[in-house]
N, C-alpha and C positions, 0 to 999 in steps of 0.2 A: 504494500500500500504506500510505500515511501519511494517515489521515483528518484530522489536524490541519493538514497541508499543504493538503489539499483545501479546508478551511474558511478557510485563510489566517491562522490564529492559532496561538500557541504553546500547549502543553498547560496547561490550567488546570482548577481545580475550580469556577470561577464559571459556573454554568449560564446566567446572564443574558448573559454575554459570548458564550457559545457560541450562544445563540439569536439574539443581535444579528448575529453573523457569518453565521449561516444565513439570516436574513431579508434581509440585505444582498445575498447572492449570489443569492437567489431572484429579485431584480429583473432579473438578466441571464441566469439559467438557468431557462427556463420549460419545463415538460414538453411542451407542444405544439410548441415550437421545437427542443428538444434533449433528447429523452427519455432517451438514454443518459447525457448529462451530468447531467440532473436526478436520475436514479437513483443515480449515483455520489455526488452531493451529499447526497441523502437518506440513503444508506447511511452516509456519513461522519458526518452529523449524529447519527444514531442511535448509531453506535459511540462517538463522543466523549462523548455524554451518559452512556452506560454506563460508559466509562472514568473520567469525572469522578466519578460517584457511587461507583464501586468504589474509586478513589483516596482519596476522602474517608473511606470506611469503613476502608480500610487504615491511613490516618494515625491515625484514632481508635483502631483496634485496636493499632497499634504503640505508641501512647502509653500504653495500658493494660497491654500485655504486650510489651515490646521483645524483638526477636529479633536475632540476630547475622548472619543470612544475608539475602540478597536475597529478594524475593518468590518463593515457590515453590521456592527452593533450600534444601532441608532435608536432614537425614540420610536416606539412602536407606532406604525402607521405613517412614518415619515420617510421620504425618499432617501435612499442610500447616497451619500456624496460621491461614491466611487463609480457606481453603475447606474444610478438614477432609479433603481427598482425599489419597490416597497416590499421588504422581506417579511411577510407574515402569511399565516395560513388562509386558505380559501380566497385567493386572489382572482381577479378577472372573472367574476361570476356574472350571469345575466342579471338584468335589473330586477326581475321578479324574484330572484333568489337572495337579494341583499338583505331583506329582513331576517332571513334564516341565518345569514352570516353574522349579523349583529347580535343574534341570540347565542350562537355557538362559539364565536371567537373568544369571548371572556372565559368560557369553559376551558378552551384549549390553552389559553394563557395561564389559567389557574393550575393546570397540570404541569405546564412548563415551569412555573414558579416553584411548585412543590419539589420538582426534580432538582432545580437549581439550589434549593435549600437543603438538599440531601434527605428529603422526606419522601423516599420512594414508596414505602409501605402506605403512607397516607395518600400518595398520588394514585396508587393502585386501588385503594379503597374508594377514593372519589371517582375514579373512572368507572368502577362497577356501579356506583350510585347513579352516575350520569346515564349509563346505558339502560338503566331501568326507569329513567324519567319518562313520563307520558309523552313529553315533547318529541322524544326519539322513538319510543315504542309504537306510537300511533301513526307515524309518517315514514314511509320507506325513503323518501327523498332526504329527510332530515338525518336518517341513519347513514345514508350514503355520504352526505356532506360531512358528517361527524367523523366517519371513517377516513375520508380524505384529510381531515384535520389531524387525525392520529398518524396518518402516513407522513404528514409534514413533520410532526414531532420526531418520528422515528428516523427520518432521513435528513432533515434540514435544521433541526434545533440542537445546537451544540450543548445545551444544558441538560438534555434528556439522557438519563443514565441507562446502562445496558440492561439492568434488571427490569426496568419499565418497558423497554423495547421487547425484551423476551416475553413479557406478559402480553404485549400487543400481538406478537407473532402467534402465540398460543390461542389468543382470542379470535383473531381474524384469519389465521391460516395463510398468510400472504406467501409463504415460501413452500406451501404444500402443493403437490401436483394437482393441476386442474383449477387452481385458484385464478380468479379473474386477472390478478395483477401480472401473472406470468405471461398472459397473452397481450395485455395492454402495455406493459413496461418491464420486459425481462431484465433489463440492466438494473432496475431498482431491486428486483428479487435477488440478483447476484450480489448487489451491495449489502443487502440485509443478511444474506447467508454469510458473507465474509465478516460482517460486523459481529455476528454471533460466534463465529469461529475465533475471532480475535478475543472476544470476551471470555470464551472458554480457555483460550491459551493463557490469558492473564490470570484467570482463576487458578490454573495449574501452577503458574509461577508463584503465586501467593501460597499455595499449598506446599510447594517445595521449600519455601522459606520457613513455613511453620514447622515442617518436619525437621529441618536443620536445627531449629531452636528447641523443639520439644522432644524429638526422638533421636537426634544425632545424625551425623553425616552419612553413615553407612545406610541407614534407612532411606535417607533422602536420595542417595545415589541409586538405590534399587528402584525407587519411585521414578526418578528421572529416566532410567533405562526403559521403564514401561511407557512413560509419557512420549518419548521420541518415536514410538511406533504408532501413536494415535493418528487417526485419519485426518484430523484437523490440521496437522502439521505438514500434510502433503501440499498444501497451498504455500508457495514460496514466500509470499508476503506475510502470512500468518507465522510461518516459521521464523522469519526475520524478526518480527515483533517479539516472539517468544524468546529468541536468543538475546536480542537487545535488552529487553526488560530484565532478563536473568542477570546480565552483566551489570546493569544499573543498580539493581537491588543488592547484588553481592558486594558491590563497591561500598555499600553503606554498613556492612556488617562489622562488628567489633567484638571479638577478634574475627578475622577472616576465616571462613571454613576452607582451609587450604586443600584438604583432600577432595572435597566436592568440586572446588574450582579446577583443580588439575584434571579431574575426571571429565568434566564437561568440556574443558579446553581441548582434550584429546579427541573427544567426539566431534566437536565443531572445527577441529583442525586450526585452532587459533595460533599455533606455532608457525604455521605456514602463511596465514593471511588473517590479519585482524583489522584491516583498513576500514571495513564496514562498521566495526564497533567504534572506532575513532570518529567516524562520520555520524554515527547514531547519537552518541553523547560524549563529546571529547573530554569533558571534565570527569565524568564517571570512569571512563577508560583510564585516564591519568591517575585517578585515585586508586583504582584497582591495581594498576601496575606498581605504584608506589607501595601499596600495602603488601603485595606479594613479595616485592624485593626485600622488604624488611624481615620477612618471615621464612623465606625459602628461595631456592633456585628458580628463577622465572622460566616460563615455558617459551617465551618469545626470543627472537634473536635480532 
């Protein structure tokens, strides 16, 4: 999911650096030998070019008209200063549906705010109350528009947490075979599947850390060996996230679990290439290097 990671460079606006990194990787990732790897590389190259150009534009725009909020985080209902679009659920509806939007949009915002406040259980409870409200139960159109609002939360609202999205998936079945969303917007289905895979990978990282602390490194090593065979790690981006977050979390341990670190470094072949870890989180990689150097022989050269 991180195109900069795929190219092995940190985010930059320098298009020449991006093209050099892409050209270098093309030497070892040829379409005839690895078509999937080549396609991932090509997609990453195109995406980072777009992001670099967009960032340059945003920097220039910010210099001309500074804003107090982050990109696309503006007053609800107000045009974004970067793209001019109003980022909110249930946009561009026909005139006769606007009264429905006025009723449902505050509900959607309430769920978003509960997620932002880390009150996921309360958000799930409120969602269930909303779905039994007569306003939804008695009108199929209202139900459809509310579901569109929930899809907005799952895909476009950065404050909505994974547990809430998982509940929505169970309720609406968006990623199930035959669901309407697969036919209407298969790319959104793919996004939701990967998001849940990433959430599962992060949960496994947390569980490994718990095992290190509560059960010891040997138990954690055995659990790690089981995790790496999990189907969710077949996705290269999910596996990269899993590996990167392992590295970041391990860098914060005191003392470092040296046995566990050496075991996973052998599996991931960090002695041969760890540039992707440096790109993922430079400070965490530096801290991990420094910590291992203090305690034992490093695995890198």
